[in-house]
Each structure stands twice: as C-alpha cells, then as structure tokens.
N, C-alpha and C positions, 0 to 999 in steps of 0.2 A: 503494499501500497504506499502511495506518494502520500510522505506528508503537506499539510496545507503551507499554502506561504500566503501573508501574507506581508501585509506595509502601511506608514502609520505616516504622516510628513502633517507639518505647523506650517501652513504661515505668515508670510505679515500684511499689515495694514496695504495694498498698492501703493490707496495716499499717500500712508510715510516713505516710500521708495520716491513717488510723484511729488512731495514735495523739499523732497534729500535733492530735485532738483534746479529750487530756482534760491536766482543769485547766487550759481552756477556758468559757468560753462562746461556742457557737453562732456571737455576732457576733464573738466573737474568732480563731475556726477561721475561720469564713470571709472577711476584713479580712487574715489571714496568708496565709490558700490565696489570694487577689489579688493581696494585696505578692512572693507566690515564694515566703512563709517555709518553706510547710511548702509537698509535691510532689500532683498534680492528681489528679485522682483518676485510673483506665486512661478509662473514659469519653470524659474531657472529651478524655483527648490522642488517643483514637479518632475520633471527630468534632473536634477542633484547637477546641473550644472555651477564653472564656477569659474568667476574672469581671472584670468590668469596675468593679462596685463595690456596696460593703456597704451600706449602715445598717440600722436596727431600723425588720424587718417588709420590709423592701422588697433586690432581689440582682437584680444587671445582665449579665448572659450574652452573648458576642463572638459572633460566629462569617461569615467569607469567606466563600463558597460555594464548591463546589469540585465541579470533575467527577464524586468520589472521593463528591460527595452524590448526587451525582445518580438520578432515579431512571429509567424505561425512555424518558420524550419531551426528556426533556432542560432539568428543570429540579430543583429540591431537592425529597429525597424525603419521606412527608408526615413518617414516621421520624423523619428530622431534626429535624421541625417539634414535634413533640409527647417526644421528648425533650431539646429545647435550651429546650421549656415546663416539661413538671414537675423540670428542673434548679435549674429559678430561682424556679420557683414552693418549692420542696423548701428551697431553700437560700434562699430571702426566710422562710420557715416555723421553719428552721435560729439564723437570727436574733436568733431572740427567746424563741431558749432559754437556760438556766440548766448550769451547767457539771454535767457530771454526767445529763441528760438529753439520748434521741432520739428522733424522728417513728420515720415509715412512708410511705410513698402506700397513703390507701384507693383511690385512684380520681383517673383523667384523661379530662375532655372535653376531642375541639379538639373547631375552624371551622380549615374552611384554607378561607381569605383572598382568597391572592392565589398566587403566585408568583415564584420569586426565583432566573435565573439565573448564568452564567461574566460578573462586571464589574459582577454588584446594590449591589458594595460593601458594608462593613460588617454586616451586620445586627445588632440586638437585640436585647435579651428584657428588658425588667424584669417580676417575681415578685414580687407582690406581697400578704400577708397581708391579708384582708380581714375577721376573726374569729381570735380566737385563747382557747382555751378553758380548761376546766382535762382533758380527757381529750382535746379536736379541736381540729384548725386550720384553717380556711378560705384557700385563696387561687388567687388570676387572675394571670393575664400575657399577655404582647402582641409579638407580634414586628413589629420594622419597621426598614422596607429606610435609609437615611442622608437622602430630602425624608420623611420620618414617614410610609411609605404603607403602611399597615399588614395586615402575611401569611397575620395566622392570631393567635388566643387559643384560650386552652388557660383550663379550673378544673380545680381541685383539693380532696380536705378526706384531711388531715394524722391520723393517730390519731398520740395526744402517747404516749412510753415513759416509765418516768417512770426513775429514773436508783438 
C-alpha cells in the first residue's frame, strides 16, 4: 500500500507583498524579496520558488523539483516550467522600472527541451531583458539543471504601465 502524501503551505497577504513595492524602484523591490525583507508572492510559496539574485535587467529564480511538481509520467510538469520562466522574465523586467511604474505580461512562449525529476537538484531559471522601450519590454529566460543542461527556454513581451 502506498503511503498517503500530503502537503500544507502557508502564504502571506499578497497586498502586504505589493505594498513592499511602494517607494522602491523595481530593482530595489526584487532585491528586497530576494533578501526576505518582503514576503514572497503566494504563487512563489505554492510552487516553492525562490529569488536567488537580481540585478538591473536580470533575475534568477530557483526551485528544487518535488513530487508535487510532477505530471502523470513522473517528471516536472510543463506548467511549472512555464510559471518559473514567466516569473523570472517578469521580475527581470521589473528590475528596470522606476518607482511607481508597473508592468503586465502580454504573451509567453515556452520551449520544453529536457525533463527534471526527483534528485535532479536545484534548477536555476535566469530571466534577462533583451529590449526595454517606453511602452514595451522583451525578455527571455532559461531553466538549467545543476550541470548546466538546458531544460526549457521562454520569451515574453510585457506592457509597461505608467504610474
């Protein structure tokens, strides 16, 4: 008989996280998230993502594959990859924004190139801004396993929302 598996998680008030952006540039906000000074977004808690580093135009997220990330064939679900890529690209764009300015994703394109399973180790997803204009920004991201094997890539365009 298979043991029952359960998972419980908690999250912080998302309005508290959003309030952490007030008076900060996008880079300052994402760096404060990475340092743990601002609570992570509920989706980050749900998926167990972490922000490893952030600099102007670049953001790195991490995740350790767990059973709750799996699809029916025993590897990390493509939706987890897509969410990780979207998070890294969006936050990379956010690092370029002045205080009081926001963004929203316009599209997301994902390529699945390899699978991750239990024991794959910590996955790193690096998002980089490739174009930053007055109204739109473009970003790309890569998910790699600890050996540097490329698992997935993504591209996104974002709309800059004036404050």
